[in-house]
Structures are given as C-alpha cells and as structure tokens.
C-alpha positions as CSV (number, residue, x, y, z in Angstrom):
1,M,-66.1,-20.8,33.6
2,P,-63.4,-18.9,33.0
3,L,-62.1,-19.1,28.8
4,R,-58.8,-20.8,29.9
5,N,-60.5,-23.6,31.8
6,F,-63.3,-23.9,29.4
7,A,-61.2,-24.6,26.4
8,T,-59.6,-27.2,28.3
9,T,-62.5,-28.9,29.3
10,P,-62.7,-32.7,27.4
11,S,-66.4,-32.3,26.2
12,Y,-65.0,-28.2,24.3
13,I,-62.5,-30.7,23.0
14,Y,-64.2,-33.1,21.9
15,V,-66.3,-30.5,19.9
16,A,-63.7,-29.1,18.5
17,I,-61.8,-31.9,17.7
18,K,-65.1,-33.1,15.3
19,W,-66.1,-30.0,14.2
20,R,-62.5,-30.1,12.6
21,E,-63.3,-33.7,11.1
22,W,-66.8,-32.2,9.6
23,R,-65.0,-29.7,7.9
24,H,-62.8,-31.8,6.3
25,M,-65.6,-34.5,5.9
26,K,-67.1,-31.2,3.6
27,K,-64.4,-31.3,2.1
28,A,-63.7,-34.4,0.9
29,I,-67.5,-34.9,0.1
30,F,-67.3,-31.1,-1.7
31,Q,-64.1,-32.4,-4.1
32,R,-65.8,-35.7,-5.0
33,F,-68.6,-34.5,-6.3
34,I,-66.7,-32.1,-8.3
35,L,-64.2,-34.9,-9.7
36,I,-67.6,-37.2,-10.9
37,L,-68.9,-33.9,-12.2
38,S,-66.2,-33.4,-13.3
39,L,-65.7,-36.8,-14.9
40,A,-69.2,-36.7,-16.2
41,L,-68.8,-33.1,-18.4
42,I,-65.6,-34.6,-20.4
43,L,-67.4,-37.5,-20.9
44,S,-70.1,-36.6,-21.8
45,G,-68.1,-33.2,-24.1
46,S,-66.2,-36.2,-25.9
47,I,-69.1,-38.2,-26.4
48,F,-70.9,-35.1,-27.8
49,C,-67.6,-34.0,-30.0
50,A,-67.9,-37.3,-31.5
51,V,-71.2,-37.5,-32.6
52,I,-71.4,-33.3,-33.6
53,S,-68.1,-34.6,-36.0
54,N,-69.8,-37.6,-36.9
55,I,-73.0,-35.5,-37.8
56,L,-71.0,-32.3,-39.8
57,L,-69.3,-35.4,-42.0
58,D,-72.4,-37.1,-42.6
59,K,-73.0,-33.2,-44.1
60,T,-70.1,-33.0,-45.3
61,E,-70.6,-35.9,-47.6
62,G,-73.9,-35.2,-49.0
63,D,-73.4,-31.2,-49.8
64,M,-70.8,-32.8,-51.5
65,L,-72.3,-35.7,-53.6
66,Y,-74.7,-31.9,-54.5
67,S,-71.9,-31.1,-55.8
68,V,-71.1,-34.1,-57.9
69,R,-74.7,-34.4,-59.2
70,I,-74.5,-30.5,-60.3
71,V,-71.0,-30.9,-61.6
72,D,-72.2,-33.9,-63.7
73,H,-75.1,-31.3,-65.4
74,E,-72.8,-28.5,-66.2
75,I,-70.0,-31.0,-68.0
76,D,-70.3,-31.3,-71.4
77,Y,-68.6,-35.4,-71.8
78,K,-67.8,-34.1,-75.4
79,G,-66.0,-31.0,-75.3
80,D,-62.3,-30.4,-73.7
81,L,-63.0,-32.4,-70.3
82,K,-60.0,-30.5,-68.8
83,S,-60.2,-27.3,-69.0
84,Q,-64.6,-27.4,-68.0
85,L,-62.6,-29.0,-64.6
86,D,-59.9,-26.0,-64.9
87,I,-63.0,-22.8,-64.9
88,L,-65.1,-25.6,-61.8
89,K,-60.7,-24.5,-59.8
90,E,-61.6,-21.2,-60.5
91,I,-64.8,-20.4,-58.5
92,D,-64.6,-19.2,-56.0
93,G,-64.3,-21.1,-53.0
94,N,-63.5,-24.3,-54.8
95,E,-59.4,-22.9,-54.0
96,T,-58.7,-26.6,-52.4
97,T,-61.1,-28.9,-54.1
98,R,-60.2,-31.6,-56.3
99,F,-61.9,-32.3,-59.8
100,T,-61.5,-35.6,-61.5
101,I,-62.7,-37.8,-63.8
102,I,-63.0,-41.5,-64.5
103,D,-63.6,-44.0,-66.8
104,L,-64.9,-47.0,-65.8
105,D,-62.5,-49.4,-66.3
106,G,-60.6,-46.9,-63.5
107,K,-58.5,-44.5,-65.8
108,V,-58.0,-40.5,-65.1
109,I,-60.1,-38.7,-68.0
110,A,-59.1,-35.4,-66.7
111,D,-57.5,-33.8,-63.8
112,S,-58.0,-30.4,-62.0
113,D,-54.6,-30.9,-60.2
114,V,-53.0,-32.6,-62.5
115,E,-52.0,-31.4,-66.4
116,D,-50.9,-34.3,-67.9
117,N,-53.2,-37.6,-66.5
118,S,-50.7,-39.9,-68.5
119,I,-48.6,-40.2,-65.2
120,M,-51.7,-40.8,-63.0
121,E,-52.1,-44.8,-62.2
122,N,-55.3,-46.5,-62.2
123,H,-58.2,-45.5,-60.0
124,R,-60.2,-48.7,-60.3
125,D,-58.6,-50.2,-57.1
126,R,-59.4,-46.8,-55.4
127,E,-61.3,-47.2,-52.7
128,E,-64.3,-45.0,-53.5
129,V,-64.3,-45.8,-57.3
130,K,-64.4,-49.5,-56.9
131,E,-67.6,-48.2,-53.9
132,A,-69.4,-46.2,-56.6
133,L,-68.8,-48.8,-59.2
134,K,-71.3,-51.4,-56.7
135,T,-73.7,-48.8,-56.0
136,G,-73.6,-45.7,-57.6
137,I,-71.6,-43.1,-54.6
138,G,-68.5,-44.1,-53.1
139,Y,-67.4,-42.6,-50.1
140,A,-63.0,-42.7,-49.1
141,I,-60.8,-40.7,-46.3
142,R,-57.1,-41.3,-47.3
143,E,-54.4,-39.7,-47.8
144,S,-53.7,-38.5,-51.7
145,E,-51.2,-39.8,-53.5
146,T,-50.6,-36.7,-55.9
147,L,-51.7,-34.6,-53.3
148,R,-49.8,-35.5,-50.1
149,Q,-52.2,-34.4,-47.7
150,S,-55.8,-36.5,-46.2
151,M,-58.8,-36.0,-48.9
152,L,-62.3,-36.6,-48.2
153,Y,-63.8,-38.1,-51.0
154,V,-67.4,-38.2,-53.3
155,A,-67.2,-40.0,-56.2
156,S,-70.6,-40.7,-58.7
157,I,-71.7,-42.0,-61.9
158,S,-72.3,-39.7,-64.0
159,S,-76.0,-39.2,-65.8
160,S,-74.5,-40.8,-68.7
161,E,-73.3,-44.5,-67.0
162,E,-70.2,-43.7,-68.8
163,Y,-67.8,-42.3,-66.1
164,I,-67.5,-42.0,-62.5
165,I,-67.0,-37.9,-60.9
166,R,-64.9,-37.3,-58.4
167,I,-65.0,-34.2,-56.1
168,A,-62.6,-34.4,-53.4
169,V,-61.3,-32.2,-50.7
170,P,-58.8,-31.4,-47.8
171,F,-59.8,-32.9,-44.9
172,S,-57.8,-33.8,-41.2
173,G,-60.2,-36.6,-39.9
174,I,-63.1,-36.1,-37.2
175,E,-60.5,-33.3,-34.9
176,Q,-61.5,-30.7,-38.4
177,Y,-64.9,-30.0,-36.3
178,T,-63.9,-31.4,-33.0
179,W,-61.6,-28.3,-32.6
180,S,-64.4,-26.3,-33.9
181,L,-66.7,-27.4,-31.1
182,V,-64.4,-27.2,-28.3
183,P,-64.1,-23.4,-27.7
184,A,-68.1,-24.1,-27.1
185,I,-67.6,-26.7,-25.5
186,L,-65.7,-25.4,-22.7
187,I,-67.5,-22.9,-21.8
188,S,-70.2,-25.3,-21.1
189,I,-68.2,-27.1,-19.2
190,G,-66.7,-24.0,-17.5
191,V,-70.1,-22.4,-16.8
192,T,-71.9,-25.5,-15.1
193,L,-69.2,-26.6,-13.3
194,I,-69.2,-23.0,-11.8
195,I,-73.2,-23.6,-11.3
196,S,-72.2,-27.3,-10.3
197,I,-69.3,-25.9,-7.3
198,I,-72.5,-24.2,-5.7
199,L,-74.7,-26.6,-5.8
200,A,-71.9,-29.1,-4.8
201,N,-71.3,-26.8,-1.3
202,R,-74.4,-26.4,-0.4
203,F,-75.3,-30.5,-0.9
204,A,-72.2,-30.8,1.2
205,Q,-73.6,-28.8,3.7
206,S,-76.5,-30.1,4.1
207,V,-75.7,-33.8,4.7
208,T,-72.9,-32.8,7.2
209,K,-74.3,-30.0,9.1
210,P,-77.3,-32.0,10.3
211,L,-74.8,-34.0,10.7
212,K,-72.6,-32.3,13.0
213,E,-76.5,-31.4,15.0
214,I,-76.6,-34.6,15.3
215,A,-74.0,-35.6,17.3
216,E,-74.1,-32.5,19.2
217,E,-77.4,-34.0,20.3
218,M,-75.2,-37.1,21.1
219,L,-73.2,-34.9,23.1
220,K,-76.2,-35.0,25.5
221,L,-75.7,-38.9,26.4
222,K,-73.0,-38.1,29.4
223,E,-75.9,-36.5,30.8
224,E,-77.4,-37.6,33.7
225,K,-81.1,-36.9,31.9
226,P,-80.2,-36.4,28.4
227,D,-83.3,-34.5,26.2
228,F,-82.6,-33.9,23.1
229,H,-83.9,-32.0,20.3
230,F,-83.4,-33.3,16.6
231,K,-84.6,-30.8,13.6
232,H,-86.5,-32.0,10.6
233,Y,-84.1,-32.7,8.3
234,Q,-84.1,-33.0,4.4
235,Y,-82.9,-36.6,4.2
236,D,-84.6,-39.5,5.2
237,E,-81.7,-40.7,5.8
238,M,-81.1,-37.7,8.1
239,N,-84.1,-38.2,9.9
240,V,-83.7,-42.5,10.7
241,I,-80.3,-41.9,11.9
242,A,-82.3,-38.9,14.6
243,D,-85.4,-41.3,15.2
244,T,-82.3,-44.0,15.7
245,T,-80.8,-41.8,18.0
246,M,-84.1,-41.4,20.0
247,Q,-84.8,-44.8,20.3
248,M,-81.3,-45.8,21.3
249,S,-81.3,-42.9,24.5
250,K,-84.8,-44.8,25.1
251,S,-83.8,-47.8,24.8
252,V,-80.1,-46.4,27.4
253,K,-83.0,-45.2,29.7
254,E,-84.9,-48.5,30.0
255,S,-81.7,-50.3,30.4
256,M,-80.1,-48.3,32.9
257,N,-84.3,-48.4,35.1
258,R,-84.3,-52.8,34.3
259,I,-80.8,-52.5,35.9
260,E,-81.7,-50.1,38.3
261,F,-84.7,-52.7,39.4
262,E,-82.6,-55.9,39.1
263,R,-80.2,-53.9,41.3
264,L,-82.6,-53.1,43.3
265,V,-83.9,-57.1,43.6
266,R,-80.9,-58.3,44.1
267,Q,-79.9,-56.0,47.0
268,E,-83.8,-57.3,48.4
269,F,-83.0,-60.3,47.4
270,F,-79.5,-60.6,48.9
271,S,-81.0,-59.0,52.0
272,N,-84.3,-61.5,52.9
273,A,-81.9,-64.3,51.4
274,S,-79.6,-63.1,54.7
275,H,-82.2,-62.0,57.1
276,E,-84.5,-66.2,56.8
277,L,-80.4,-67.6,57.1
278,K,-79.4,-65.5,60.1
279,T,-82.8,-66.7,62.1
280,P,-82.5,-70.7,62.3
281,L,-78.6,-70.0,62.2
282,T,-79.5,-67.9,65.7
283,S,-81.0,-70.4,66.8
284,V,-79.4,-73.2,66.5
285,R,-76.6,-70.8,66.9
286,G,-78.8,-70.5,70.4
287,Y,-78.9,-74.5,71.6
288,V,-75.4,-75.1,71.0
289,E,-74.7,-72.8,73.4
290,L,-77.4,-74.4,76.0
291,L,-76.0,-77.7,75.0
292,E,-72.7,-76.6,75.5
293,N,-72.8,-75.2,79.0
294,D,-75.2,-78.1,80.1
295,M,-78.6,-76.7,80.2
296,A,-80.3,-79.7,79.2
297,T,-80.6,-81.0,82.1
298,N,-82.3,-84.3,80.9
299,E,-82.5,-86.1,78.2
300,K,-85.2,-85.6,77.1
301,M,-84.4,-81.6,77.0
302,K,-81.0,-82.7,75.1
303,K,-83.7,-84.8,72.9
304,D,-86.0,-81.8,72.2
305,F,-82.5,-79.2,71.9
306,L,-81.2,-81.6,68.9
307,S,-84.2,-82.1,67.1
308,R,-84.6,-78.3,67.1
309,I,-81.0,-77.6,65.6
310,K,-82.2,-80.8,63.0
311,M,-84.7,-78.8,61.9
312,E,-83.2,-75.4,61.7
313,T,-81.3,-77.0,59.3
314,G,-82.9,-78.4,57.2
315,N,-85.3,-75.3,56.8
316,M,-81.6,-73.8,55.9
317,T,-80.7,-76.6,53.3
318,N,-84.8,-76.0,51.9
319,L,-83.9,-72.4,51.9
320,I,-80.6,-72.9,50.1
321,N,-82.3,-75.4,47.8
322,D,-85.5,-73.3,46.6
323,I,-82.6,-70.8,46.0
324,L,-80.4,-72.5,43.9
325,M,-83.5,-73.7,42.0
326,I,-84.6,-70.2,41.3
327,S,-81.3,-69.5,39.8
328,R,-81.0,-72.2,37.5
329,L,-84.3,-70.9,36.1
330,E,-83.6,-67.8,35.9
331,T,-79.8,-68.1,34.0
332,K,-81.0,-71.2,32.3
333,E,-77.7,-72.5,33.5
334,A,-78.2,-76.3,34.4
335,E,-78.7,-79.0,32.4
336,V,-83.2,-80.2,31.8
337,V,-84.0,-83.7,30.8
338,L,-87.1,-83.1,28.8
339,S,-89.2,-86.6,29.1
340,E,-93.0,-87.6,28.6
341,V,-94.3,-87.0,32.3
342,R,-97.3,-88.2,32.8
343,I,-99.6,-85.5,35.0
344,C,-101.8,-87.9,36.8
345,P,-99.7,-89.5,38.7
346,L,-97.5,-87.8,39.8
347,V,-100.0,-85.5,41.1
348,K,-101.6,-88.7,43.4
349,E,-97.7,-88.9,44.2
350,V,-97.9,-85.5,45.6
351,C,-100.8,-85.8,47.2
352,N,-100.5,-88.8,48.9
353,S,-97.3,-87.0,50.1
354,L,-98.2,-84.3,51.4
355,Q,-101.1,-86.1,53.1
356,P,-99.6,-86.1,56.8
357,L,-100.0,-82.6,56.2
358,A,-103.1,-81.9,55.0
359,T,-104.5,-84.3,58.4
360,E,-102.1,-82.0,60.5
361,Y,-104.4,-78.6,59.5
362,Q,-107.2,-80.4,59.6
363,V,-107.4,-80.0,55.2
364,T,-109.3,-82.3,52.9
365,V,-107.5,-83.0,49.5
366,S,-109.8,-83.9,46.1
367,M,-108.2,-84.1,42.6
368,N,-110.4,-85.0,39.6
369,C,-106.9,-85.5,36.4
370,R,-107.8,-86.6,33.2
371,P,-105.1,-88.6,31.5
372,L,-103.0,-87.0,30.3
373,S,-99.0,-86.3,29.5
374,M,-96.9,-83.5,28.8
375,H,-93.0,-83.1,27.2
376,A,-91.5,-82.1,30.8
377,N,-89.0,-82.1,33.2
378,L,-90.0,-84.2,36.1
379,Q,-88.7,-82.5,39.1
380,Q,-89.9,-79.4,38.0
381,L,-93.3,-80.4,37.3
382,R,-93.4,-81.6,41.1
383,A,-91.7,-78.7,42.7
384,L,-94.5,-76.8,40.8
385,L,-97.4,-78.8,41.3
386,G,-95.5,-79.3,45.9
387,N,-95.4,-75.5,46.4
388,L,-98.7,-75.2,45.1
389,I,-101.0,-77.7,46.9
390,T,-98.6,-77.2,50.3
391,N,-100.0,-73.7,50.0
392,A,-103.4,-74.3,49.6
393,I,-103.0,-76.5,53.3
394,K,-101.1,-74.4,54.8
395,Y,-103.6,-70.8,54.1
396,N,-106.4,-73.4,54.9
397,K,-109.4,-73.4,57.5
398,P,-109.1,-76.7,60.0
399,G,-112.3,-77.9,57.9
400,G,-111.2,-76.8,54.5
401,W,-110.8,-78.5,51.5
402,V,-108.0,-78.4,48.4
403,Y,-109.3,-78.9,45.0
404,I,-107.0,-80.2,42.4
405,T,-107.7,-80.1,38.7
406,V,-106.3,-81.1,35.5
407,F,-107.5,-81.2,31.3
408,S,-106.0,-80.6,28.5
409,E,-107.6,-77.2,26.6
410,S,-106.5,-76.8,22.9
411,K,-102.3,-77.7,22.5
412,D,-101.9,-77.2,26.3
413,V,-102.3,-78.5,29.4
414,V,-104.5,-77.3,32.6
415,I,-104.2,-77.6,36.3
416,I,-106.5,-75.7,38.3
417,I,-105.7,-76.0,42.2
418,E,-108.4,-74.2,44.9
419,D,-108.3,-73.8,48.0
420,T,-111.5,-72.5,50.7
421,G,-109.4,-71.2,53.2
422,V,-107.6,-67.5,54.1
423,G,-107.9,-65.9,50.9
424,I,-105.4,-62.9,49.4
425,P,-105.6,-59.3,50.0
426,E,-106.1,-57.3,46.5
427,D,-103.4,-55.0,47.5
428,S,-100.9,-58.3,47.6
429,K,-101.5,-60.0,44.6
430,Q,-99.6,-58.8,42.1
431,R,-96.4,-59.5,44.9
432,V,-97.2,-62.6,46.5
433,F,-94.7,-64.0,43.6
434,E,-91.9,-62.1,44.4
435,R,-89.4,-63.5,45.9
436,F,-89.8,-63.9,50.2
437,Y,-93.3,-61.9,50.1
438,R,-95.4,-62.6,52.7
439,V,-98.9,-62.2,53.6
440,D,-98.8,-62.1,56.6
441,K,-96.2,-62.8,58.0
442,G,-97.4,-63.7,61.6
443,R,-99.0,-66.7,59.7
444,S,-96.4,-67.6,57.1
445,K,-93.5,-67.5,60.5
446,K,-96.0,-70.2,62.1
447,V,-96.9,-72.5,59.0
448,G,-93.2,-72.2,57.9
449,G,-92.3,-72.3,53.8
450,T,-88.4,-70.2,52.3
451,G,-90.9,-67.3,51.1
452,L,-89.5,-69.0,47.4
453,G,-92.6,-71.3,46.4
454,L,-94.9,-68.9,44.6
455,S,-91.4,-67.5,42.9
456,I,-89.7,-70.6,42.1
457,V,-93.7,-71.8,40.5
458,K,-93.5,-68.6,38.7
459,H,-89.8,-68.9,37.3
460,I,-90.9,-72.5,35.9
461,V,-94.1,-71.6,33.9
462,G,-92.1,-68.6,32.2
463,F,-89.1,-71.8,31.9
464,Y,-92.0,-73.7,29.6
465,N,-93.7,-70.1,28.0
466,G,-96.8,-71.4,29.5
467,S,-99.2,-68.9,32.2
468,I,-100.7,-69.0,35.8
469,E,-103.6,-66.8,36.9
470,L,-104.6,-66.1,40.3
471,E,-108.3,-65.5,41.5
472,S,-108.1,-64.9,45.3
473,K,-111.3,-63.6,48.0
474,L,-110.4,-63.4,51.9
475,M,-111.8,-65.7,53.9
476,E,-113.3,-67.7,51.4
477,G,-110.5,-68.8,49.4
478,T,-107.9,-69.0,46.4
479,R,-107.2,-70.3,42.6
480,F,-104.6,-70.8,40.8
481,T,-105.0,-71.8,37.2
482,V,-101.6,-72.7,35.5
483,R,-101.9,-73.1,32.1
484,L,-98.9,-75.3,30.3
485,P,-98.1,-76.3,26.6
486,I,-98.1,-80.1,25.9
487,K,-95.0,-79.8,24.0
488,Q,-91.9,-78.3,23.7
489,N,-89.6,-77.2,20.9
490,E,-86.1,-78.3,21.0
491,S,-84.8,-74.3,21.3
492,D,-86.2,-74.6,24.9
493,K,-84.7,-77.7,26.0
494,I,-81.1,-75.7,27.6
C-alpha cells in the first residue's frame, strides 16, 4: 500500500489519534504527580520548619536560663549592681544582650541598657516576672517598651531569693530560625523534585505504555479471527484489563458462534416448517382442483376428497399450534397460570383420550401412578404426557405395551414412559429433541405427526427447570424419564 493511502486509512488515523491521547494522558499523570509531590514537599517543609524552629527556641531559652544562673552565681548583690551588669555587657558576644535585676516587688534595681532606673516603671506585671514569681522561672516574647524592638525574655529567682535576674536578647520570632533553615530546605526540595521528576516520568510511562499496548491489541477486534498477545505487566490492574479483554474476546466469539448457530437453526426451522406446510397445502390444492374439474364422479368420492382436505387442514392447524407453543416456551412471552395439578387423574385422562389410537396400533397401555400433585400449568403437562405417550404408541409393534409410572423422589415428580417399540438408533438419540427431526422418515410419514412433539416436551421440561433422560435399544423399546420439581418459585412465573 502506498504511504499516502496508508496514512489516510481509518486504522492509521485511529492509532494516530490514540497516540496523541496517550501522550496527553502521560503528560496529565506526570503533571498531577509533580503537583501532588510539590504540595507534599511544601507542607512537609513548612511543618519541618515549624518543628525545628520550636526546638531551636527551646534550646535558646535553655541556654539563656543557663546564662541567668551563671550571672546569679557571679554577681555580688552587696556591691554596685549596675557596674557589674555593665561588665557583663562588655563581654564579647553580649553586645545585644540586656541584663536586668528586679526586686520581688517588681522594682528595677539595675539594668545594663538604662542608666537611670528611676525612669523605668514597675515590672511586676510583666509576663516573665509573674511566671518567675510563681514557678521560679519565666519566659516571654514581646516588644521592649524601652528598646522598641522584639525581645526574648528569660527570668529566674536568684539563689538568695531576694531578686529576679532577667536576660533579654533581640528576637524576631520563629521566622528568625525559619529563614536560617530555608536554604537547606530549598536544596533538599530541589534535589527531591529532580529525583521525583525522573521517577514520575517513569511511572507515567509504566502506566500509559501498557494501556497503549492493550488498546493496540484491542484494535484486533476488527479482524475476523483476532489473535491477542498481552504481556504480563507489573501492575495487577493492567493484567486485569488484559485478562478481561481476553475473556471479552472469548465471549464475543462464543456469542458470534451462538448467533450463527441460532441463525442456522432458524433457517433450518423455517425451511422445515415451510416444507411441512407446503406438503398438506399441495395436497389440499390438488383435491380442490379435482373437485373443481368435476373429477369426483360420485358422492362417495366427493366425500372422500372433502375428508382428506379436512384431515390435511387439521394437520396444518396442529403444526401451527405446535410451532406457536414452542415459540411461547422459548420466548416466555405467554402468560402461564400455575395451579395445583393432580398427576394421576391427568395421566388417566390422557390415556383415555389416546385409547382409540392404541387400539388402532394394537398396543396396550398400562399405568402405575401414586397420588401426587404439583404446582404447574395443566395444559403444558397435558401436552408433555400426550406427546410422549402418543410417540410410545405410534412407534410400537403390534401387540406391544406402553408402561406409565408416576412417583415422587426427593422434591421431584418422576414420570417414566416406557414402550416395547422399535427403539431409537444410538446416533439419533442426541437429535430426537430437535424440531422436525425424524429417525425413520418413511415410518414417520406413515404414522403422521408434526415432528415437533419431543421438541415441545424438551421445552416444557426446561420451563420447569426439570430434566429428561432417554434410554433406548433398537427393536427392544424406549424409556423416557422426566423429573419435574413439585414446587415452583414465584420468580419462575411469567
């Protein structure tokens, strides 16, 4: 195929469109993965900064408390406190540190950053002082009214328990520690993002590539006999899709085979039905033409022609009724009324109605029936018994017998109809329930019938979720065993 023609084929266009969709999908997965990861990193980084900042704050407060206790140990409270604080202020590293000595009433005795203590207000209401008076140690963060900047205060009762020693250092809040951590956090986030981008790209590839391969395999569904080849993927979900596709393909094949089989069955059914209807119609037409052409030379011959026409129309009516019954049983469209049916009276009624036929074929019918009843439709059971007993009589031998036995077993009604007739060949046992199938076409034509009797029996048994078994030997006889549930579920009603 030329390149230009190939590029314009529907399959190529479809694959090209799908390929663009896979790329969009991969890009979307990649972007969402990076977005979620970035949010997670930012959130974890923020939490990390807050936790580390609090840890550093606690560490600073601990160091300042340690310094307070050193100052308390070194200061001579009987000497010049102001000058001693100034000396502490001059120590390298203490330039920004403020030292204050306060009495227990809150009056400032000495302050390293204020020359005139008299201008300073009482500190008893200060948070760190109140806490120190209460527990011995106090902490506070606030803006200093004297220095006009945010300070971290640590206060402690002196060893003599006569003064409160307080140390303050400039403090801009937790952000003071956070900003010192930002570079390290940004570097770690950057490295993590680079690694995550690589992993996200691989992850997106690992997700979209199997989907692309599965989609390309599914395109084979357009073929008459698709042959799928799926890989084993690392994600079980992908394998589930592949397995489901295989099962779907198998189901589609089975459905197509079933549809084809049903088509052939319908075709054969219509062909057989047409043939079965055509034969009596041809016969009726022939007799009508004979009557029209005054071929009936006397009244007796005329009555014979009319009798034959009546018989053939009766055969057509029976055939149509049987076809309609099978159709209703298959589609379950007819409304079936279920009631308690007494089996023995029904068997006796059917046998009585078939007695003339039995007499004609010189067959004796006997029955052994235990009193039983079941939840069923009377007409369906009558049709079931009628077809089985009729076949047992027609395909019997002169002087033969038909035995009918009815009993219960577990929760089923068991009906056995056995004859001493001609039997059924082994190769025909699987087909006798097919519509219009006849074992011996010559004999079947002679005995009459629609060829639908056993098919109707099978459909009725299936309607009640029962079973039917066939045993037969040539020239020895045939035995049908039918099992039907005594009780029917409400869901089985139509």
